[in-house]
C-alpha positions in Angstrom: 89.9 41.7 -4.2 91.6 43.2 -7.2 91.3 46.6 -8.9 91.3 44.9 -12.3 88.4 43.4 -14.2 87.8 41.0 -17.0 84.4 42.6 -17.4 82.7 45.7 -16.0 78.9 45.6 -15.8 77.3 49.1 -15.8 73.9 49.7 -14.3 72.4 53.1 -14.9 69.1 53.8 -13.0 68.9 53.6 -9.2 65.9 51.3 -9.3 67.8 48.9 -11.6 70.8 48.9 -9.2 68.6 48.3 -6.1 66.9 45.4 -7.9 70.2 43.8 -8.9 72.3 43.9 -5.7 70.3 41.4 -3.7 71.5 38.7 -6.1 75.1 39.3 -4.8 74.5 39.2 -1.0 78.2 38.6 -0.1 79.4 41.6 -2.1 81.4 44.3 -0.4 79.8 47.5 -1.7 82.1 50.5 -2.1 81.4 54.1 -3.0 82.4 55.8 -6.2 82.0 59.4 -7.4 78.9 58.1 -9.3 77.2 55.8 -6.9 78.4 52.4 -5.7 80.4 49.4 -7.0 81.3 45.9 -6.0 83.3 43.0 -7.3 82.1 39.4 -7.9 83.4 36.2 -9.5 81.0 35.2 -12.2 81.7 32.3 -14.6 85.3 32.3 -13.5 85.8 36.0 -14.4 86.5 39.0 -12.3 83.5 41.3 -12.7 83.1 44.8 -11.3 79.5 46.0 -11.1 79.0 49.7 -11.1 76.0 52.0 -10.6 76.8 54.7 -13.1 73.7 56.9 -12.7 70.9 58.1 -15.0 71.2 60.3 -18.1 73.9 60.9 -20.7 76.3 63.0 -18.5 76.5 60.4 -15.7 76.6 57.5 -18.2 79.5 59.0 -20.1 81.5 60.0 -17.0 80.9 56.7 -15.2 81.8 54.7 -18.2 85.2 56.5 -18.6 85.7 56.1 -14.8 85.2 52.4 -15.0 87.5 52.0 -17.9 90.2 54.0 -16.2 89.9 52.4 -12.8 89.5 48.7 -13.7 90.8 48.5 -17.3 88.2 45.9 -18.3 88.6 43.9 -21.5 84.8 44.2 -22.1 81.9 46.3 -20.9 78.3 45.2 -20.4 75.4 47.5 -19.8 72.2 45.9 -18.3 69.0 47.8 -17.7 65.6 48.9 -18.9 64.1 50.9 -21.8 60.8 52.2 -22.9 59.0 50.6 -25.8 56.7 52.0 -28.5 53.3 50.5 -28.1 52.5 48.1 -31.0 56.1 47.7 -32.0 57.5 45.7 -29.1 56.3 43.8 -26.0 56.8 44.6 -22.4 59.6 42.4 -21.0 61.2 41.9 -24.4 65.0 42.1 -24.3 66.8 44.3 -26.8 70.4 43.6 -27.8 71.8 46.8 -29.3 73.1 46.5 -32.8 73.2 50.3 -33.1 72.9 53.1 -30.6 72.3 56.8 -31.4 71.5 60.0 -29.5 68.5 61.8 -31.0 68.1 64.9 -28.9 70.8 66.8 -30.7 69.7 70.1 -32.4 72.4 71.6 -34.6 71.4 75.0 -36.1 74.8 76.1 -37.4 75.2 73.2 -39.8 73.7 69.7 -40.0 71.8 67.9 -37.2 72.0 64.6 -39.1 75.8 64.8 -39.2 75.9 65.6 -35.5 73.7 62.6 -34.7 75.8 60.4 -37.0 78.9 61.4 -35.0 77.5 59.9 -31.9 76.1 56.8 -33.5 77.7 53.4 -32.8 77.4 50.2 -34.8 78.3 47.0 -32.9 80.2 44.0 -34.2 77.9 41.1 -33.2 79.8 38.4 -35.1 80.5 36.7 -31.7 76.8 36.2 -30.9 75.9 32.5 -30.7 72.8 31.0 -32.2 70.8 30.7 -30.1 71.9 33.6 -27.8 72.1 33.1 -24.0 68.5 34.4 -23.6 65.8 35.4 -26.1 66.6 38.8 -27.6 65.6 41.1 -30.3 68.6 42.6 -32.1 68.0 46.2 -33.0 68.5 49.9 -32.5 68.5 51.7 -29.2 67.9 55.5 -29.3 68.8 57.7 -26.4 68.0 61.1 -25.1 67.9 63.0 -21.8 64.2 62.7 -21.7 61.4 60.1 -21.3 59.7 59.1 -24.5 57.3 61.7 -25.8 54.3 60.3 -27.7 54.8 63.0 -30.3 58.3 61.9 -31.0 57.5 58.3 -31.8 56.5 58.7 -35.5 59.8 60.6 -36.1 61.9 58.0 -34.3 60.3 55.2 -36.3 60.6 57.0 -39.6 64.2 58.3 -39.2 65.8 55.4 -37.2 63.5 52.4 -37.4 63.4 52.5 -33.6 61.0 50.6 -31.4 62.6 51.4 -28.0 64.4 54.3 -26.3 66.4 55.0 -23.1 68.6 57.7 -21.5 72.1 56.2 -21.4 73.0 53.5 -23.9 74.1 56.0 -26.6 76.6 57.6 -24.3 77.9 54.3 -22.9 78.4 52.9 -26.3 80.2 56.0 -27.7 82.7 56.2 -24.8 83.4 52.4 -25.1 84.0 52.8 -28.8 86.3 55.8 -28.3 88.4 53.6 -25.9 88.3 50.6 -28.3 86.6 48.4 -25.7 84.0 45.9 -26.8 80.6 46.7 -25.4 77.4 44.7 -25.0 74.2 46.5 -24.3 71.1 44.6 -23.2 67.9 46.5 -22.3 64.6 45.0 -21.4 61.3 46.9 -22.1 59.9 48.0 -18.7 57.0 50.0 -20.0 55.1 51.0 -23.2 54.4 54.4 -24.6 51.6 55.2 -27.0 49.4 58.0 -28.3 47.8 58.3 -24.8 51.1 58.5 -22.9 53.2 56.0 -21.0 52.6 53.3 -18.4 55.1 54.9 -16.0 53.8 58.5 -16.3 53.5 59.6 -12.7 53.8 55.9 -11.7 57.4 55.3 -10.5 56.2 52.3 -8.4 55.3 50.5 -11.7 58.8 51.1 -13.0 60.3 49.8 -9.7 58.3 46.6 -10.0 59.3 46.0 -13.6 63.0 46.6 -12.6 62.8 43.8 -10.0 61.6 41.3 -12.6 63.9 42.5 -15.4 67.1 42.6 -13.2 66.4 39.2 -11.8 66.2 37.8 -15.3 69.5 39.5 -16.2 71.2 38.2 -13.1 70.1 34.7 -14.0 71.4 34.9 -17.6 74.6 36.9 -16.9 76.9 33.9 -16.5 76.0 32.6 -19.9 76.5 36.1 -21.5 79.9 36.3 -19.9 80.8 32.9 -21.4 79.6 34.0 -24.9 80.9 37.6 -25.0 84.5 37.0 -25.6 
């Protein structure tokens, strides 16, 4: 085992992590300040998998921890996101072309400028055609909150968004500040519409979706590692 990595794979939510680890039954799981980690050989590359935790604070801190500890050449974040009903299908995989953090309220000057400061645009010139698995290339918007039905029209109007999560904006920004290429793949676990969301007071539904989504990512990860160079 080595404390260096070709790639670090970051997993945010606990349900996502619990759904992924059974696909690496021989892994030696170690503790970190943020959760757990393990090393595996995937497609001939040294990969450290890390459970970074939910929300922007844990996502930013754990991303910097991973970069400092393993000095990976590349970062990958795999996980889930919520989708806007009528604009995306449950199970659809979103490959981030842009990430932004929308729950910034700036009353001294300009909220748009503050949001722009934490916006990251990705260079996807490496992406093969076809990609390793079916994806929709698009924008991921993040906030420390579940999707609120009342926010959806604004998120569509201002950002052209169809999906949202809690962590991708923070992970992308820290990776960008460290000049480390980052790939973010999030699959739609649940849909939110005018009447609310499918996972409202229904964590078991989210856990079930995580098992399907993370199995799919584990299956396709070797091909992503070969393509993302």
